[in-house]
C-alpha positions in Angstrom: -63.5 -274.5 -126.8 -65.8 -272.3 -129.0 -68.2 -269.6 -128.0 -71.1 -272.0 -128.5 -69.7 -274.2 -125.8 -69.7 -271.5 -123.2 -72.8 -271.1 -120.9 -73.4 -268.3 -118.5 -75.6 -268.9 -115.5 -77.3 -265.9 -114.0 -77.9 -266.9 -110.4 -77.6 -263.6 -108.5 -81.1 -262.2 -108.9 -83.8 -263.6 -106.5 -86.9 -262.0 -108.2 -87.9 -264.4 -111.0 -89.1 -261.7 -113.5 -85.9 -259.6 -112.9 -83.8 -262.7 -113.4 -85.6 -263.6 -116.7 -85.2 -260.1 -118.0 -81.5 -260.1 -117.1 -81.0 -263.4 -118.9 -82.6 -262.4 -122.1 -81.2 -258.8 -122.1 -77.7 -260.2 -121.6 -78.2 -262.6 -124.5 -79.5 -259.8 -126.7 -76.9 -257.2 -125.8 -73.9 -259.4 -125.2 -73.4 -257.5 -121.8 -72.9 -260.1 -119.1 -70.7 -258.4 -116.4 -69.9 -254.9 -115.2 -72.2 -252.7 -117.4 -75.8 -251.6 -117.2 -78.1 -252.6 -120.1 -78.9 -249.8 -122.5 -82.2 -248.0 -121.9 -85.1 -248.7 -124.3 -84.2 -252.3 -125.2 -87.0 -254.8 -125.1 -86.9 -258.5 -125.2 -89.4 -261.3 -125.9 -89.4 -263.9 -123.3 -90.9 -267.2 -124.6 -93.1 -268.7 -121.8 -92.2 -272.3 -122.3 -88.5 -271.6 -122.2 -88.9 -269.2 -119.3 -90.7 -271.9 -117.2 -87.9 -274.4 -118.0 -85.2 -271.8 -117.1 -87.0 -270.9 -113.8 -87.2 -274.6 -112.8 -83.5 -275.1 -113.5 -82.7 -271.9 -111.5 -84.7 -273.1 -108.6 -82.8 -276.4 -108.5 -79.4 -274.6 -108.7 -80.5 -272.1 -106.1 -81.6 -274.9 -103.8 -78.4 -276.8 -104.2 -76.2 -273.7 -103.7 -78.4 -272.8 -100.7 -77.3 -276.0 -98.9 -73.6 -275.0 -99.1 -73.9 -272.6 -96.2 -74.6 -275.6 -93.9 -71.2 -277.1 -94.7 -69.1 -274.2 -95.8 -68.5 -271.1 -93.7 -67.8 -268.9 -96.8 
């Protein structure tokens, strides 16, 4: 497996704008877990890609949200 085959899914943030910022900041900085993003870094969020990402996130969130009905954890 190469690095290009690895995908990271950010699903922990509920606020759409915070989630999008986190996705693009992580990609730009390479920081995915355990560290804060450096101050002063800005990112460009392309609208068309952002809308597609939000739709995918909503589907994943909805699917994961149904797990509490069948799984006590």
